[in-house]
N, C-alpha and C positions, 0 to 999 in steps of 0.2 A: 356761301359758303354751304354746301349741300345737307341734304340729311343728315347722314351719318356721322360726317363731324360733327353736325349740332349736335346730334344725342351724343358724340363723344363727350364732348366738353363738358354738358351737360350733367352728363355723369359721373363725370371726372369734377366736376366744381363739387358734386353732393356729396362725392367720397372723401374729399379734401379738407371742403371748409366746414362740412358739418362739426364735425369735434369743437370748433372754434364757437361754437352758439353754447357749449354745456358748458357745467359749471368747471372750470380747471385750478386745481389748488397750488399755489405757490410752495414751494417745501421752504423752510427756513431753519436757518441757525441764529442764536446769539452771538453780537460782537460787541461786547466789553471793554471800553474807553477806560483806559486807568489814569490815564497823565493826560494833558494837564487838567487841572481842576476846572479850567473854564466850561470843558465840553465831557468834562465824565459821565460815564452812566453805563446804561443796557441800554442795544439797540438792536432792532428786527435787519440780517440780512437776508437775501433768497442765493440760497444754492444754485451753485453753477452745474447741469446737465454734464457737465465734461471735469477730466481730473479724477483727483481721488480725494471725495471731503475725507476728513480725520473723524469716521463716525466713533463716535463712542470714547472722544478724545477733544485736547484743546491744544492749540499754539498761540501761542506769547508772540509777540516781534513788534518791533517798531512799523513809523508809516515813513516811508517817502515816496513825494511827489515832485519828480524830476521838475526842470525848465526847459526841456527841452522832449520835443516826442510824448506830449504830455495824453495823447493819443492810445499810444502804440501799433502802431500801425506799419513801422520801421523799423528795424534793426537797432538797438541800443549802442551796437558797437559803432554804428556812426556815426554816435554822438560821445563818442568817448565814456560811453555811462557803464557802472558795470552795480550790481545790487548785493553782489557778494559779500558776505560777512565775514568779519574779522575776528580771527580766535578769541573765543569770550565773549563776543557780539552777540547780540538779538537775530533773530532772523529777519529780514527786510522786509513787508508787505509793502507793495508797489499799488498807488491810489494813482487811476488808470480816467480817464473823460471816456464816455462813450461816444459811438459817432465813427465812420470813416471806414471799418474794416470790421468784421465778424468780431466776437464775442473769444470763440475761441484760436484764433491768430495773435490775438493781443495777450492773449494769455501763455500761446509758446512762446512769444518773442520776450516777454518779460522773465518767462522761464531760461531762456537760455541767457537770458541778465544775470541770471543766479537769487531771483526772488524765489522768497518762499511761500508765496501767497499773494494772491491781488483781488483790488478790492475796486472794483467799476462804479463811478459814480456818473447816476439818470442825467440826463441830462435836460431833462422835464418832470415837475412836481408829478408826479402817478404814481400810481399802486406798485408797489415790487412783483416782476416781471421774473420768470425763468429765463436765465441764459441759456439757450440751446445751441447742437452743436447746426453748421449750414444745412440745408435738405440737401444743394448742386453739390453732386457726382464730382468733384472735380478730382484730376490726376494731384495736383497740389496739396489734396487735403491728406496726403499719409503721414503728416504732423498732427494729426488728430488721437490717434492713439498712444502718443508719446507724451499727453501733457498728463503729468502728475501730481503737480500740486492744486491745492485749491484753489476756489475762484468766491467770489462773494458780489452780486451786486447790494448798493447799499442807496438811501434816497438822496437827490440831490438836495436835501438839506443837510443831511449829515457831510457831507462830500465838499460842501461850500462851508463849511464849518469847522471841514481836517485843515481843511487849504488856508485859512484864516487863521489859526491856531499855528500852523508850520510857517505862513509869511513872516508871523510874528515872534520869530525865535524861539517857540516853545518846541517841544521831543513831545510826540504824540506815539504812545506806548497803548496795547490794546492787546487781546485775548477773543482768539476766534472757539469758540464752544461747540462742538457738536453732541457734547455728553445727552443731552435730553431729543435731539431732535431724531430717533428712533426710540417708540414706546418699549419698557423691561420690563412689562408682569409678571415675568412667570420662567421657568424654567424650558419655553415650549415655544422655539421661533417658529410664526406660519406665515410663509411668503407667498406670493404668485409672481408667475411668470408672464405675461402678457408678449406673444411670438407670434413669428408663422412660417410655415415653411415653404414660402415663396423665397426662390434664394438667384431672386436676379434682380435686387435692389440697389444695387451698389454696394459703397462700404458698410453701411446699415446691417445688410444682410450676409457679406462676410464678417463683421465684427460679430452679429448673432452665431452664425454657426461657428464661428473658433469659439466663442463662448461657451457653447452646449455643450463640446468636444472635453474641453478643459476643465468646466466647472463639475463633468457629470460625476466622476471618481466624490470629490467632496461630499457633490450629493448623496449621492447614494450611503456612505459614511450616516451623514446627518439624518439621512429618515429610518436606514434599517436599527438607527441606534437609539430610534421615540426623539430625537431631541427636535425636528423639526416636523411642519406639516407641511407640503408642498402640493400647489396645484397651476397646473398649465393653464392658459385664458387665450382664445381666440378674438379678435374683431373682426366684426363681418357688419356692411352698410344693408339697408335697403335699396331698393330702387323704385322711384318716383310714381305712382299709379300711372299717370300718365304715359311713363316708357315702358311699363312690362310687358309690352308686347313685342319690343324694338328689337333690332339688333341685335344692339349694343347689350340688353339687357339680356336678352337669351343666353349670349356668348360668355355675359360675366357671374348672373348671378343662376342658383339655383330654388327650387322650390317657388316657382314662379315671381320671382324677382324678390323674396325676400329674406334672400339673403346672397350679398353679392363682393367680391373684391376686385380691386385695380387689373387689371390687365398687367402681368410677369413683365411684359414686352414694352408696352404701353404704344401697343402697335395690333389692332382688329386684326389683318390682314396676315399674319403666321404667328407661329409657336404654340403657347401655349394659350388657356382662357384664363379669365378671372376666378370662369366656374371648377375650373381644375385647381385651381389655388384654393376655393372653397373647400370642396370634396376633402384635399388632402389635409387642410384644415381640420376638418368634423374626423378624419380616420384618427389624426393624432390625439386628439380629443376623445375618440371613443377607444383608444385600448389604453387610455389612463384611467379609463371608467371599468373596464374590464378588469383591469388588476389590480384596480385598487377596492374592489368588491371581494377580489382573493387575498386580500392583504401585503402586494409586491406593487405598492403604487411606484417603486425606484424604477421598474423594466421600461418605464415612459421612457426615459433618458436613455437607456438601450437603443431603443426603436429609432424616437427621432435623429441621433444621430447616428447610425445603421441609415436610417433612410437621405441623410444629408451624403452620405458618403458613397453610398451605391445607386439613386435612384436621384441626378441631377436631371437639371433642364436642357440643360448643355447637351448632355447624352441621349436623348430622345428618352429618358426614365421614366419621368414624373407620372410615372400610371399606377397601376389597383395593381396590375401582376406586379411589377415589381416590390411593389407594398404588402403585397400580399405575400411573397418570398420570406421577406425580413418576420411577418407577422408569425410564420411557419414556423423558423428560424429559431425565435424565442421561444416557443411555446405557448404563444399565445389563442386562446378560440377564437378562430376565425370567423366562425356563424355569428357570435356573441356581439362580433367589431361588426361584421356584418347589417347585424339586423339593428343597432345603436342609431348605423351610417343610415339606414331607410332608405326611401324611393327618394333621389333626389331633383326626380322630374314629377312628381307630385304635388298636386296642388293643396300641401297640408301644409302647417306646422310643426318642423323639426325642434323635439325639445332638447335635444341639444345644443343646438344653434339660440334657440330663443333665450334658453338660461344665459348665455352668453352675452347677446348682446342688451340682458337684463342686469349683468354681471359689470359689464362698462358703466353703467350709471354709478360716481362715488357714493359710498355710504358713512356717514359719519365725519370723521379727518379726511378720508382717501377720495380726493374729488375724481373726477370721471377721467376711464383713462383715454388718452388723445395722444399720445405716442409709442411710437412701435421700435425696436421695443419697450417693456415698460416692467420692470420689475417693482414689488408692491410687500416689504417685510413692515411685519405687527400692524397692518393698514394705510400707514407709509409711504407713499411714491417717491422708491430711491431715488437718486440725483447721484450723476455722476461715470465715470466711466464702464460701461458695463467688460467686467475682466474679472478676473477669477480673487486674485487679491484684494481687488475695491469693495468686491460684493460681500468678500467672507468677513468683509470690516465690520460694514452696515448689519449683515445679518447676527454676528457677534454681538456687537453693541446691543441687539434684542435680547440678551440672556437676562434675568436676570441676576446680578453681580454676585460671585461664587457660583453659577450654576452653567457654566459654562463649560461646554463638551471641551477633549484638549487639542481637536485642531484649533483651536481657539487659541489658544495659551503657545502656540508656538515663533519659533524668532520674527517667522517672516510675518506675521499679524501682529507681535506684541514683544513690548518690551519689557519684561521681568525685572520688575522694580526692587523685588525682596533681594539681588545680587548685588544692588549698592549700599552697602548701611544697612543692611537687611533690612533695607523698609523705614527705618526707626522705628522697628520692633522689636519685643522680647526676644533672646535667644538664650540657650542655653548651651555655647562649642564643645564642650565639658560631652557633651550627651549627644552633638550633634542636633540640635532641638529647637526647631521656630516657631513661633507667634505668627510670622508673616506667609501669608496668602497669596499669590500672584493669581491676579483675574483681569479680564482684559481690561476692564477699566480702569487698573492703577494696582492697588492693593490694600487685603485688609489687614487687622493685626488683630487672629483671633487667636487667644491661648489652643492648643490644637488636643486629640485628644492620640494618645501613641500607646501601639500593642495593648486598647482595650484600658489603658488609663487615663481616665480624664484631668486637664490640667485645667485650672481655673485661678481667672485673676482680669485683669484689664485689658491683658495681650501687650502693651505697650513698655509698661515698665516691671512689670513681674507676672511670671506665670509658676503655678504653684502643684503639683500631683497631686492628689488626693486619690479615693476611695483605697478599695482593698486592692494589693500587685501592686503599689504604686511606689516600694521599695526596689521593683525591677531595674523601674527608669531613675537610672542615676541616681540610685541609693533612696529614694524620695528627697532629695535635696537636702539630706543630712550628714552627720560625719560620717565616717566611715575608718578603719585603720586595721591596718594588718601589720603584726610582728614576729617573726617565724612562720609557728604554725597556727597562732592564736588573729581571729580576727573579730572584731565589736563594730555592730551597729548600732546608732541612736534611732533609726527608722522601725515604726513598728507595721507589721504588715498587715494592718486591719483597717478598720473604715476610719480611725483618726488622722488627722492632716498635721498633727504638731511634730516635732522631734523630741525626743528623750534618751539622757545620755544610761547605755544600760548599767544594770549593777556593780560596782567597784569604781564608776567613771562619774563624776560631776562635768559641768558646764551646760552651755547655752544646747546643746547639739544642733548643733548646726552649722556652725565656723569649730568648732573644736566641745572635746571630752579628755578632761584629767583624768590619770590617774588619783584614786582615792588611797590615800596611806590609812590602812583599818588600823597597823601600828603605830604607827603614831598619834593616831586618833583616839586609840586607846578603846574601839570598838569593839575587837574579837582577841583571841589569845590572851582572857588575862587572870586565867588562873594562878596560883603560885610558882608552879612547878611549869608555867609555859617560858616557852621560847617564840616569840617571834617573827617572822622575817617578811617582808611586803613582796608581791611581783603586781608586773603590770596586767591590771584589771583584778588581781584577787591578793590572795597571801597563804604563807606558811606556818604550820603550827607544830611543830613539837613539844614532849617533855624529857625531862631532865631524869638525871639517874635510870634510864631503861623504862619510864613511866609508857606508859599509852596514851595516846591522847583520842579523846571521843570527840568530836566538832561540833555533832547537833546537841552536847552540851557543854561545850568548849570545857572542857576540862581533865586532869589524868588521871588515869585509876592504875591502883598497885597492881604489886604480883598477885597478892591475897586472891583481888578481886577478881585476878586474872584466871586464877587456880578455882576459884566458884563457878565462875561462869563456865571452864570445861567441865568442872563434875556434873556441874545443872546440864550441858548440853550430853556427856555419857549415860545421866538417870535419862534423859529427855527419849535418846538412844536407842535403852532399853524396852522403854517399856512398848517403844514403838515394837520392836521385835517379838515383847512379850503378847503383846495384843495381836501381829500377826500371826504367832504360835496357836497360840488360843482357839484364833479363828478360822484355820485351817482344819487341826484337830475335830473342830464344831462340824466343820462341813461333812470331814471320812465321816463320822461317825454318823450323821444323818444320811449319809448316801449309804452306808453299811445298813442302817434298819427300814430304809426306803426298799432296799433288795431282800432283803428276806420277809419283809411285808408280802412283794409281789411275787414271792414263791410262793407262798401259803396260800394265797388266795386261786392262784394257777394248778395248783396241788387239790384243792379243794373242788373248784371246775371240775378235774378231769376226772376225779374218783367216781364220778355222777354217771358216767356211761361208762368207765372200766375196773376192774377192779385192779390195784395195785398190788408187788408183788409183796410190798409190806404189809398188806392188810390179808387175813384169813377168810375162806371161802366159808357163807354161815350154814349155806347147804350140806356142805361136805361134799365128799368124795360121789360119782354117783355113773354107774355101770348100767348097760341093755341088755338081757338077759337073750 
C-alpha cells in the first residue's frame, strides 16, 4: 500500500471512528406494559433514528409476535401474515428479533403489513443502543423516507418476558409514551441543527437539503415570532499531528490541520477537497453570526437554501464567488463575513470553528454529536426522520403546555381533542363558550376569559362569569325574559357574582323569576278608594269617584285638595313674577342714578377748563381801546 493511500485510510479512520470514542447518549422513551400482571410495569426503550416518533404523545396497542418471519427480513405477505387492526381493535405493535437485516428494513416490512409500531428485541444482554439508518448508499434504500411508524429497541430480558406471556396465551397490552422525551420548561424552544454544506454524501445529503428547503418557512415564522432560538452548528475534526504536513491533511484541512472534513467524493484526485467543505461550513456559520448580531438570524435559512440550489458541486459552483453573490443578494455585510472567516491558510486557531469543536462535546443530558445531520431540541437529541412534520412534532412537544404557537395546533400536527365531546370540559352552548383549550399534548379544561370577563370554576363541571360587565356574557348565567316592550333581568352588572330577581319578581334568579302579585299580597294600593290591577313585573293603581292616586304616598286625594294645590301653584307663580318685576325696576332705577352721577362728575371736570353757557363770566365784558 503506498503512502498516499495509507494517509487516506488513516485520516478516514480518524474522522469516522473518533466519534465512537465520545460520550454517545441513547435517547429513550417509556414503555408501559398494562397487561398481563406478570410483566406489568414501566420500562425504558431506545428511540429509533428513523420513522416518526410521536413526540409529545402516546400510543396504545397490543403486541403480536408472529410464528414465522420473526426477524422481519422478508415480506410478511410471503407468510400470509397481516397486522392490520380490525374496526374497534387496538393498533398492533410487532415484536421483532434483532439480526440478519437492517433495523430500517424490519420497520418497513412491518409497516407494509399494517403494524402501528415495532419493538425490536435485542439478541444479547447489553445496554440499549440507538437503531440508526444504514450508512451504505444503496439504490434500494428509497424506502427509508417512507417509514412513518415509530420504532423502539427493548432489552433482551423484556423481549423474553413478552414472548413468554404471549406463548402462555396472555394478551400483552402496552403504551408507548413520548410525552417526556423532550423537556418542555417554558414558552420558548431552543434547538440546534448540526449540518453540513457538502451535497455529495448520498441519501443523507439529499435528505438534509430537502429538509432545509421544506422547513425554512416554519423555522422563520417561529424565529420571527420569538417562539424559538435556533443555532446552526458544523462538525469538524483535526488531523493527527504526524500527518499535518501530508498531502492528505493539506487537502482536507485548513489552519494547518486544525479543522478537517472528509473529501466530498472520497477521491483525492478529482473534484473538491475536504478543506473546501470546511470553508463553506465556516462561511455558513459566519453568515449566521453576522445576521444574529443584526437581530435577523432567520436569514441563515435563506442563505443555505439558496447556496444548495445555486452553488452545487456537480455544477462546479461550490466556490467563494458563488457564495458571495448570494450574500450580496440577501443584503448581508460581506466584509463582516470575510472578517469572521479569517485566513484559512494561517497557522492559528479560528475562534468560530474552535467554538464549534467545543460544542460537539455533550453537556448535561445531551451527548456528543456524532451523527450528521443531528437535531437537538431543548438539549435533547432528536431521533427520527428528518422531515418537516416529524421535526415540528418534536419541537412543539418542547413548549410548556398551552404556550404553543398556532403552527403547532394545525390539523397536520395535532388532533383537536376539544372537537369530540368538548374534551369532557364545561361549555355553554347557548353562548358558544367552552372551557376546553386545545394543546399540542392534549387539552386543558380551564375557565376562559371572554370579552374581558373572567369565568371562574373548575373548568370541568362549571364556569361562571364574574366581575363587572359579566352580564354582557349570556346575561351572567342569570334569568332574563322579554314580554312585549318590557325586558327584565336578574343579573346585576357589578362585582357581585350572584343572580337576584329584580323588584316585582321572586325566584332563584338563575332558572326563573316569577311575577309578584302585589295586589293579591296587599303590599300596595291599599287605601279605601284604591283599585289595584296586577301587571307583569309591576302593578297599576287607580282611584274611585274621579280621585287622583299619589303612588309615593299610596293614597287618593280629592278635588278640594286638588283646588288647594292649584291655588298654591298660582300663588307661587304670582310671587315669582312679582319678585321678577321688582328686580327689573330696581335695576332700572340703579342704572338711572349711576347715569346722573356720571354726568355731574363730567360737568365738574370740564368746568375747570372752560366756562359753560349756563355759568356767568365773573369778570364781565372786556373791550380793548
